[in-house]
Residue frames relative to the residue before (quaternion, step in Angstrom):
aa qw qx qy qz dx dy dz
M 1.0000 0.0000 0.0000 0.0000 0.00 0.00 0.00
K 0.6317 0.4982 -0.3349 0.4905 3.62 1.09 -0.67
K 0.6266 0.5366 -0.3533 0.4411 3.48 1.08 -0.74
F 0.6546 0.5194 -0.3015 0.4591 3.64 0.99 -0.92
N 0.6231 0.5052 -0.3403 0.4906 3.62 1.05 -0.86
L 0.6077 0.5641 -0.3246 0.4551 3.69 0.91 -0.63
I 0.6987 0.4875 -0.2451 0.4627 3.43 0.83 -1.09
L 0.5850 0.5983 -0.2977 0.4596 3.49 1.28 -0.87
V 0.6976 0.4664 -0.2561 0.4799 3.54 0.83 -1.26
V 0.6621 0.4825 -0.3361 0.4646 3.70 0.79 -0.74
C 0.6184 0.5404 -0.3380 0.4597 3.63 1.02 -0.61
L 0.6620 0.4891 -0.3185 0.4702 3.50 1.02 -0.98
I 0.6202 0.5564 -0.3711 0.4099 3.63 0.93 -0.81
I 0.6799 0.4895 -0.2889 0.4634 3.42 0.84 -1.21
N 0.6719 0.4857 -0.3262 0.4541 3.67 0.76 -0.81
T 0.6784 0.4904 -0.3340 0.4332 3.65 1.05 -0.54
A 0.6400 0.5487 -0.2997 0.4466 3.41 1.35 -0.70
T 0.8178 0.3043 -0.1129 0.4753 3.43 0.96 -1.06
G 0.6498 0.5396 -0.3378 0.4153 3.50 1.27 -0.04
Q 0.4017 0.6865 -0.5114 0.3254 3.63 1.22 0.29
T 0.4178 -0.6858 0.5524 0.2236 3.31 -1.32 0.87
L 0.2252 -0.7808 0.5684 0.1286 3.61 -0.74 0.96
E 0.2301 -0.7829 0.5608 0.1400 3.77 -0.62 1.03
A 0.4335 -0.6530 0.5805 0.2206 3.54 -1.05 1.07
Y 0.7915 -0.1083 0.1815 0.5734 3.50 0.88 -1.00
R 0.0840 -0.7375 0.6579 0.1271 3.63 -1.32 0.24
I 0.3148 -0.7340 0.5827 0.1505 3.50 -1.22 0.68
Y 0.0467 -0.7896 0.6109 0.0354 3.49 -1.06 0.85
N 0.4302 -0.6802 0.5083 0.3063 3.64 -1.07 0.41
N 0.7563 -0.4400 0.2686 0.4029 3.62 -1.20 0.04
K 0.6848 0.4523 -0.3011 0.4856 3.43 1.42 -0.21
G 0.5930 -0.5934 0.3433 0.4224 3.53 1.39 0.23
E 0.5624 0.6222 -0.3954 0.3744 3.58 1.21 0.20
P 0.4158 -0.7071 0.4617 0.3375 3.74 -0.72 0.78
V 0.0867 -0.7590 0.6444 0.0338 3.29 -1.30 0.85
S 0.5721 -0.5772 0.4746 0.3380 3.59 -1.32 0.41
Y 0.6184 -0.5115 0.4371 0.4060 3.47 -1.26 0.27
G 0.6524 0.5353 -0.3016 0.4437 3.61 1.02 -0.85
E 0.6133 0.5346 -0.3288 0.4795 3.51 1.07 -0.67
M 0.6600 0.5132 -0.2912 0.4650 3.44 0.85 -0.96
A 0.7149 0.4520 -0.2750 0.4572 3.60 0.74 -0.89
K 0.5894 0.5538 -0.3660 0.4604 3.52 1.10 -0.48
T 0.6538 0.5108 -0.2923 0.4756 3.58 0.95 -0.95
L 0.6828 0.4935 -0.2781 0.4614 3.48 0.93 -1.04
S 0.5934 0.5738 -0.3580 0.4365 3.62 1.00 -0.43
E 0.6689 0.4513 -0.3104 0.5025 3.62 1.11 -0.42
S 0.5960 0.5526 -0.3916 0.4313 3.74 1.09 0.06
S 0.4749 -0.6436 0.5299 0.2821 3.63 -1.41 0.35
I 0.7924 0.1126 -0.0494 0.5975 3.52 1.23 -0.61
V 0.1211 -0.7489 0.6506 0.0340 3.58 -0.93 1.01
L 0.1486 -0.7589 0.6332 0.0311 3.49 -0.79 1.23
F 0.1327 -0.8277 0.5452 -0.0060 3.57 -0.19 1.40
G 0.1157 -0.8208 0.5570 0.0514 3.70 -0.04 1.24
E 0.0871 -0.7804 0.6184 0.0317 3.73 -0.67 1.01
L 0.3608 -0.5204 0.7017 0.3267 3.34 -1.75 -0.13
H 0.4973 -0.7228 0.3822 0.2901 3.55 -0.58 1.12
D 0.7584 0.3577 -0.2137 0.5012 3.64 0.96 -0.68
N 0.5070 0.7125 -0.3512 0.3345 3.57 1.25 0.26
P 0.3008 -0.8055 0.4543 0.2329 3.73 0.06 1.17
I 0.6197 0.5483 -0.3694 0.4230 3.72 1.04 -0.63
A 0.6373 0.4759 -0.3571 0.4897 3.61 0.90 -0.77
H 0.6974 0.4763 -0.3362 0.4168 3.67 0.71 -0.71
W 0.5782 0.5439 -0.3337 0.5084 3.47 1.17 -0.77
L 0.6814 0.4779 -0.2991 0.4668 3.71 0.61 -0.87
Q 0.6447 0.5453 -0.3365 0.4168 3.57 0.82 -0.81
I 0.6789 0.4159 -0.2889 0.5316 3.73 0.99 -0.82
E 0.6402 0.5170 -0.3600 0.4395 3.62 0.98 -0.64
L 0.6746 0.4985 -0.3005 0.4540 3.59 0.92 -0.85
T 0.6144 0.5445 -0.3113 0.4787 3.47 1.11 -0.77
N 0.6579 0.4820 -0.2887 0.5015 3.51 0.91 -0.84
T 0.6641 0.5042 -0.3102 0.4566 3.71 0.86 -0.84
L 0.6674 0.5127 -0.2947 0.4527 3.61 0.89 -0.85
Y 0.6844 0.4968 -0.2553 0.4687 3.43 1.11 -0.87
N 0.7698 0.3819 -0.1688 0.4828 3.53 0.88 -1.01
N 0.7860 0.4017 -0.2163 0.4172 3.57 0.68 -1.06
F 0.7709 0.3405 -0.1447 0.5185 3.43 1.26 -0.73
N 0.3905 -0.7563 0.4490 0.2719 3.52 1.51 0.28
K 0.3836 0.7232 -0.5057 0.2723 3.71 1.00 0.82
Q 0.4243 -0.6495 0.5884 0.2277 3.44 -1.22 0.77
L 0.1229 -0.8406 0.5255 0.0464 3.69 -0.45 1.11
V 0.0978 -0.6998 0.6908 0.1536 3.36 -1.47 0.33
L 0.2160 -0.8102 0.5361 0.0972 3.58 -0.71 0.93
G 0.1148 0.7992 -0.5891 0.0321 3.47 -1.07 0.42
A 0.1146 -0.8395 0.5310 0.0125 3.62 -1.10 0.49
E 0.5924 -0.5572 0.4607 0.3555 3.49 -1.29 0.60
M 0.6669 0.5895 -0.2653 0.3706 3.52 0.97 -1.07
F 0.7179 0.3356 -0.2284 0.5655 3.60 1.27 -0.02
E 0.3365 -0.7724 0.5207 0.1383 3.51 -0.68 1.37
S 0.6269 -0.6325 0.3360 0.3067 3.55 -1.09 0.99
D 0.6995 0.4650 -0.3163 0.4409 3.57 1.07 -0.45
N 0.6063 0.5121 -0.3475 0.4994 3.42 1.46 0.47
Q 0.2912 0.8031 -0.4549 0.2516 3.47 1.42 0.44
L 0.6482 0.5424 -0.3052 0.4388 3.50 0.94 -0.93
I 0.6470 0.5223 -0.3073 0.4628 3.57 1.03 -0.94
V 0.6267 0.5215 -0.3116 0.4881 3.72 1.10 -0.98
N 0.7010 0.4301 -0.3145 0.4739 3.68 0.77 -0.79
E 0.6430 0.4638 -0.4053 0.4551 3.60 0.80 -0.64
Y 0.6260 0.5111 -0.3775 0.4521 3.77 0.87 -0.46
L 0.6792 0.4776 -0.3001 0.4695 3.63 0.78 -0.95
S 0.7259 0.4219 -0.2931 0.4574 3.65 0.90 -0.65
G 0.5476 -0.6432 0.4027 0.3524 3.65 1.31 -0.14
T 0.3946 0.7309 -0.4594 0.3148 3.44 1.31 0.30
I 0.7446 0.1473 -0.0662 0.6477 3.52 1.12 -0.93
N 0.4797 -0.6472 0.5150 0.2930 3.58 -1.33 0.57
Q 0.7316 -0.4291 0.3276 0.4163 3.39 -1.52 0.30
K 0.6533 0.5353 -0.3364 0.4165 3.67 0.81 -0.95
R 0.7310 0.4408 -0.2747 0.4425 3.49 0.82 -0.83
F 0.6278 0.5396 -0.3302 0.4535 3.46 1.14 -0.55
E 0.6789 0.4727 -0.2754 0.4896 3.62 1.07 -0.74
E 0.6323 0.5111 -0.3450 0.4690 3.49 1.25 -0.36
E 0.7852 0.4214 -0.1624 0.4237 3.56 0.91 -1.01
A 0.6370 0.4920 -0.3032 0.5102 3.47 1.25 -0.51
R 0.4353 -0.7024 0.4892 0.2789 3.56 -1.00 0.80
L 0.0795 -0.8495 0.5212 -0.0194 3.59 0.39 1.30
W 0.4674 -0.6195 0.5388 0.3279 3.55 -1.22 0.40
P 0.6334 -0.5548 0.3749 0.3878 3.61 -1.17 0.70
N 0.7164 0.4071 -0.2600 0.5034 3.71 0.96 -0.50
Y 0.2821 0.7897 -0.5195 0.1641 3.65 1.13 0.20
K 0.7028 0.4867 -0.3122 0.4144 3.69 0.70 -1.10
T 0.7304 0.4228 -0.2895 0.4515 3.56 0.84 -0.59
D 0.7997 0.4009 -0.1137 0.4323 3.54 0.98 -1.12
Y 0.8084 0.3024 -0.0777 0.4989 3.50 0.89 -1.11
K 0.6015 0.5878 -0.3812 0.3839 3.60 1.01 -0.57
P 0.6387 0.5578 -0.3707 0.3788 3.53 0.84 -0.38
L 0.6076 0.5322 -0.2885 0.5141 3.44 1.46 -0.58
I 0.6553 0.5053 -0.2976 0.4762 3.56 1.03 -0.77
E 0.6530 0.5177 -0.2805 0.4763 3.50 1.07 -0.78
F 0.6202 0.5129 -0.3341 0.4906 3.53 1.05 -0.76
A 0.6619 0.4961 -0.3220 0.4605 3.64 0.82 -0.74
K 0.6610 0.5140 -0.3135 0.4479 3.43 1.02 -0.80
E 0.6493 0.5182 -0.2775 0.4825 3.54 1.01 -0.91
K 0.8007 0.3477 -0.2042 0.4431 3.59 0.76 -0.79
G 0.4218 -0.7342 0.3905 0.3612 3.44 1.57 -0.06
L 0.3763 0.7230 -0.4845 0.3178 3.56 0.98 0.86
P 0.5332 -0.5955 0.4950 0.3407 3.53 -1.25 0.61
F 0.0419 -0.7470 0.6596 0.0716 3.50 -1.20 0.68
I 0.2312 -0.8270 0.5108 0.0422 3.48 -0.58 1.32
A 0.2932 -0.7419 0.5816 0.1591 3.56 -0.90 1.18
T 0.1717 -0.8857 0.4305 0.0259 3.52 0.13 1.38
N 0.7144 0.5174 -0.3096 0.3550 3.65 0.91 -0.81
I 0.6529 -0.5040 0.4286 0.3689 3.56 -1.35 0.44
P 0.4694 -0.5756 0.5272 0.4129 3.75 -0.73 0.35
R 0.5504 -0.6645 0.4196 0.2819 3.44 -1.01 1.01
R 0.6031 0.5706 -0.3738 0.4135 3.58 0.99 -0.48
Y 0.6802 0.4519 -0.3093 0.4873 3.50 1.14 -0.66
A 0.5764 0.5552 -0.3840 0.4604 3.66 1.07 -0.52
T 0.6579 0.5045 -0.3366 0.4465 3.59 1.06 -0.90
V 0.5640 0.5940 -0.3644 0.4431 3.62 1.23 -0.67
V 0.6741 0.4747 -0.2987 0.4806 3.57 0.88 -0.97
S 0.6574 0.5508 -0.3030 0.4155 3.62 0.91 -0.87
S 0.7340 0.3736 -0.2308 0.5182 3.53 1.12 -0.62
S 0.8357 0.1714 -0.0635 0.5179 3.63 0.91 -0.80
G 0.5573 -0.6569 0.3693 0.3486 3.66 1.14 0.33
F 0.7573 -0.4071 0.2601 0.4395 3.61 -1.34 0.17
E 0.6060 0.6060 -0.3672 0.3614 3.59 1.00 -0.88
A 0.6047 0.5920 -0.3405 0.4097 3.58 1.05 -0.55
L 0.5931 0.5812 -0.3462 0.4365 3.58 1.14 -0.48
E 0.6001 0.5765 -0.3901 0.3941 3.60 1.11 -0.63
S 0.6407 0.5244 -0.3509 0.4375 3.69 1.02 -0.41
L 0.5341 0.6328 -0.4226 0.3684 3.65 1.09 -0.17
T 0.5909 -0.5944 0.4197 0.3484 3.50 -1.26 0.61
S 0.6551 -0.5115 0.3607 0.4232 3.66 -1.21 0.34
E 0.5891 0.5913 -0.3325 0.4390 3.58 1.12 -0.55
A 0.6912 0.4895 -0.2154 0.4861 3.39 1.04 -1.10
K 0.6790 0.5020 -0.3165 0.4322 3.46 1.06 -0.69
S 0.5338 0.6612 -0.3407 0.4022 3.55 1.42 -0.51
Y 0.7029 0.4232 -0.2824 0.4971 3.53 1.28 -0.37
I 0.6292 0.5033 -0.2911 0.5157 3.50 1.35 0.33
A 0.5499 -0.5054 0.4915 0.4479 3.72 -1.13 0.30
P 0.6339 -0.5785 0.3777 0.3477 3.42 -1.20 0.52
L 0.3305 -0.7510 0.5247 0.2267 3.61 -0.94 0.77
P 0.5001 -0.1586 -0.8513 -0.0087 1.48 -2.30 1.09
I 0.4553 -0.6441 0.5273 0.3159 3.58 -1.30 0.40
D 0.3807 -0.7029 0.5511 0.2393 3.52 -0.83 0.99
Y 0.0142 -0.8141 0.5699 -0.1107 3.47 -0.77 1.16
D 0.0169 -0.7618 0.6458 0.0477 3.65 -1.03 0.93
P 0.3244 -0.7711 0.5279 0.1466 3.66 -0.34 1.20
T 0.6941 0.4665 -0.3692 0.4053 3.63 1.05 -0.42
L 0.4028 0.6703 -0.5314 0.3257 3.74 1.06 0.14
P 0.6303 -0.5766 0.3724 0.3627 3.59 -0.88 1.10
S 0.7011 0.5377 -0.3011 0.3587 3.51 0.68 -1.29
Y 0.7112 0.4583 -0.2483 0.4718 3.47 1.06 -1.04
K 0.6104 0.5666 -0.3152 0.4550 3.53 1.14 -0.66
A 0.6432 0.4935 -0.3022 0.5013 3.52 1.18 -0.60
M 0.6201 0.5216 -0.3195 0.4913 3.49 1.12 -0.59
L 0.5824 0.5912 -0.3552 0.4302 3.49 1.05 -0.70
S 0.7107 0.4568 -0.2563 0.4698 3.49 0.87 -1.08
M 0.6139 0.5027 -0.3662 0.4862 3.59 1.13 -0.42
G 0.6952 0.4731 -0.3133 0.4413 3.61 0.97 -0.72
G 0.5713 0.5941 -0.3825 0.4175 3.55 1.20 -0.23
M 0.2167 0.7964 -0.5319 0.1893 3.62 0.62 0.97
P 0.6183 -0.5270 0.4131 0.4116 3.64 -1.27 0.41
G 0.7751 0.3255 -0.2836 0.4613 3.47 -1.11 0.84
K 0.6344 0.5013 -0.3054 0.5030 3.70 1.40 -0.01
S 0.3679 -0.7073 0.5288 0.2910 3.53 -0.91 0.73
M 0.6877 -0.5176 0.3434 0.3758 3.36 -1.33 0.33
T 0.5668 0.5732 -0.3246 0.4947 3.54 1.27 -0.74
A 0.6769 0.4842 -0.3027 0.4645 3.74 0.88 -0.98
S 0.6030 0.5503 -0.3403 0.4666 3.55 1.04 -0.86
E 0.7148 0.4744 -0.2894 0.4246 3.65 0.72 -1.03
N 0.6479 0.5352 -0.3012 0.4506 3.49 1.28 -0.59
F 0.5323 0.6720 -0.3777 0.3498 3.59 1.21 -0.41
P 0.7264 0.3481 -0.2944 0.5143 3.67 0.75 -0.63
K 0.4991 0.6140 -0.4484 0.4158 3.66 1.29 -0.37
A 0.6194 0.5693 -0.3358 0.4238 3.62 0.92 -0.98
Q 0.6656 0.4845 -0.2875 0.4894 3.56 1.05 -0.82
A 0.6410 0.5266 -0.3181 0.4589 3.61 0.92 -0.88
V 0.7035 0.4186 -0.3490 0.4562 3.67 0.74 -0.69
K 0.5365 0.5768 -0.4149 0.4552 3.61 1.15 -0.19
D 0.6810 0.5019 -0.2684 0.4608 3.42 0.88 -1.20
A 0.6900 0.5261 -0.2702 0.4174 3.54 0.88 -0.89
T 0.6202 0.5550 -0.2733 0.4823 3.43 1.31 -0.84
M 0.6940 0.5023 -0.2503 0.4509 3.35 0.95 -1.06
A 0.6193 0.5389 -0.2982 0.4870 3.52 1.12 -0.87
W 0.6181 0.6005 -0.2706 0.4290 3.48 1.17 -1.04
F 0.7303 0.3970 -0.2095 0.5149 3.62 0.82 -1.10
I 0.5628 0.5411 -0.3995 0.4805 3.72 1.08 -0.55
N 0.6957 0.4377 -0.3114 0.4768 3.77 0.66 -0.99
K 0.6305 0.5471 -0.3600 0.4165 3.64 0.87 -0.87
N 0.7904 0.3171 -0.1606 0.4989 3.67 0.83 -0.83
L 0.4698 0.6595 -0.4709 0.3501 3.63 1.21 0.38
K 0.1277 -0.8065 0.5768 0.0245 3.53 -0.75 1.15
E 0.6000 -0.5711 0.4163 0.3749 3.53 -1.12 0.70
N 0.8607 0.1317 -0.1854 0.4556 3.49 -1.21 0.93
N 0.5525 0.5599 -0.4123 0.4596 3.56 1.35 0.35
I 0.2470 -0.6647 0.6501 0.2731 3.67 -1.32 -0.03
F 0.2113 -0.6997 0.6701 0.1292 3.44 -1.11 1.02
I 0.0352 -0.7774 0.6266 0.0425 3.57 -0.60 1.02
H 0.1259 -0.8383 0.5297 -0.0277 3.53 -0.70 1.26
F 0.2485 -0.8105 0.5214 0.0975 3.55 -0.74 1.09
H 0.1844 0.8097 -0.5377 0.1461 3.64 -0.65 0.84
G 0.6210 -0.4539 0.4229 0.4791 3.67 -1.24 0.08
T 0.5626 -0.6605 0.3790 0.3220 3.65 -1.02 0.96
Y 0.5264 0.6280 -0.4186 0.3916 3.58 1.16 -0.56
H 0.6839 0.5476 -0.3089 0.3700 3.63 1.02 -0.82
S 0.7848 0.2083 -0.1687 0.5587 3.59 1.25 0.02
N 0.3654 0.7558 -0.4607 0.2881 3.61 1.22 0.11
N 0.8138 0.1076 -0.1342 0.5551 3.63 -0.91 0.85
Y 0.5829 -0.6415 0.3660 0.3386 3.60 0.94 0.62
E 0.4700 0.6236 -0.4477 0.4356 3.49 1.21 0.81
G 0.6908 0.5169 -0.3395 0.3747 3.55 -1.23 -0.37
I 0.8343 -0.0242 0.0260 0.5501 3.51 -0.62 -1.09
Y 0.6053 0.5333 -0.3606 0.4681 3.59 1.04 -0.87
W 0.6238 0.5116 -0.3540 0.4731 3.81 0.71 -0.67
Y 0.7330 0.4035 -0.3089 0.4522 3.60 0.60 -0.81
L 0.5825 0.5770 -0.3595 0.4456 3.61 1.11 -0.61
T 0.7279 0.4041 -0.2756 0.4805 3.54 0.80 -0.88
R 0.5182 0.6036 -0.4168 0.4398 3.72 1.15 -0.21
T 0.7409 0.3933 -0.2370 0.4901 3.50 0.98 -0.95
N 0.7809 -0.0331 0.0112 0.6237 3.76 0.97 -0.66
S 0.3116 -0.7559 0.5717 0.0689 3.49 -0.47 1.31
K 0.7236 0.4777 -0.2898 0.4052 3.64 0.89 -0.54
T 0.4951 0.6488 -0.4306 0.3854 3.54 1.29 -0.38
K 0.3415 -0.7309 0.5563 0.1995 3.54 -1.01 0.97
I 0.0734 -0.8015 0.5887 -0.0756 3.47 -0.47 1.44
A 0.0826 -0.7482 0.6578 0.0252 3.55 -1.18 0.94
T 0.1301 -0.8004 0.5815 0.0663 3.60 -1.06 0.90
I 0.1677 -0.7436 0.6439 0.0652 3.36 -1.27 0.72
A 0.1592 -0.7487 0.6422 0.0412 3.59 -1.04 1.07
T 0.2233 -0.7128 0.6508 0.1362 3.46 -1.34 0.61
V 0.0718 0.7830 -0.6172 0.0292 3.63 -0.76 0.82
I 0.3723 -0.6696 0.6078 0.2090 3.58 -1.56 0.29
Q 0.0304 0.7594 -0.6482 0.0465 3.52 -0.96 1.03
D 0.5381 -0.5967 0.4708 0.3644 3.59 -1.20 0.37
K 0.7722 0.1995 -0.0868 0.5970 3.49 1.19 -0.61
T 0.2683 -0.8000 0.5129 0.1582 3.65 -0.80 0.83
D 0.5412 0.6707 -0.4051 0.3053 3.63 1.29 -0.34
V 0.7953 0.1604 -0.1305 0.5699 3.68 1.07 -0.05
L 0.4206 -0.6901 0.5119 0.2912 3.68 -0.87 0.61
E 0.3603 -0.7740 0.4774 0.2079 3.58 -0.48 1.04
S 0.6639 -0.5824 0.2897 0.3689 3.60 -0.96 1.01
E 0.6615 0.5314 -0.3335 0.4108 3.57 0.93 -0.69
N 0.6636 0.4658 -0.2619 0.5234 3.66 1.26 -0.38
N 0.4296 0.7058 -0.4788 0.2967 3.58 1.12 -0.18
N 0.8705 0.0523 -0.0559 0.4862 3.60 -0.95 0.82
L 0.2745 0.7767 -0.5059 0.2557 3.50 1.15 0.71
A 0.7737 -0.0371 0.0614 0.6294 3.51 1.21 -0.65
N 0.6645 -0.4413 0.3813 0.4672 3.50 -1.34 -0.14
F 0.7589 0.0468 -0.0051 0.6495 3.57 1.16 -0.72
I 0.1620 -0.7644 0.6241 0.0014 3.44 -1.06 1.10
I 0.2235 -0.7446 0.6256 0.0650 3.54 -0.78 1.37
V 0.1368 -0.7810 0.6091 0.0143 3.58 -0.55 1.25
V 0.1194 -0.8008 0.5857 -0.0385 3.55 -0.76 1.28
P 0.4289 -0.6822 0.4921 0.3292 3.75 -0.71 0.87
S 0.6041 -0.6224 0.4037 0.2911 3.45 -1.16 1.01
R 0.6563 0.4984 -0.3226 0.4656 3.64 1.14 -0.39
M 0.3952 0.7012 -0.4942 0.3284 3.54 1.10 0.15
T 0.4783 -0.6741 0.4822 0.2906 3.43 -1.11 1.02
R 0.3935 -0.7076 0.5506 0.2033 3.59 -1.37 0.43
T 0.5252 -0.6392 0.4543 0.3305 3.55 -1.24 0.39
Y 0.7845 0.0204 0.0073 0.6198 3.48 1.28 -0.46
């Protein structure tokens, strides 16, 4: 009997040690309440714009992006328009040519200025759009013009040609330096060796990206469609960035935001992440990265 009890105790210990459920992520709403993926998807299906904020090297965020796109398209019978920060507006022609079959995959990947993690993280989204015949919008400002703003401010954009300006949100760029996200960047930009002017231009480069992405989202938004946009989570956290510019243009558009955060534990939303977005995806800090 003692031997049986000992075996039972050992089995319980082993089961306790190995039977734990490891969560790859947990989703919370903006009240800090846990919600299911299905609940999130249903709510998002009722929006006109979904701003999906990612951590660029996070595999869970990238997996949920393609899953959410597939869910909205198939389960809710929604016509989608996709768009992303990772594609610059002057590459729209190349994107369109690939989606339409005018150019092949090899040519597209050689000529478009793709991010280093394109094949693992963004290619599934492009291929989904191609397979389903969906538009994919290159929304970001060409990086050379963002660099101009970073070094010389918004005023330097005025000297660009009309063609160059067509790849940017209309000038002058609306800008509120008191927004917390831009104020935080201002403190980051104030590093030794940088002039005060250069530091002040640092958040302006972020703002011109946000403004341009919002501009191309609004420009390609169609009635009864959902525009789902993928970008670094900082571009829409706290309902700022892209969200702020979208609401400045059209305050009646129904916009939903998703943020991605990393926490040591996923069983509760940490206070600093409360109300970061309509939905917050919490990923454990030990999660592997794509690069």
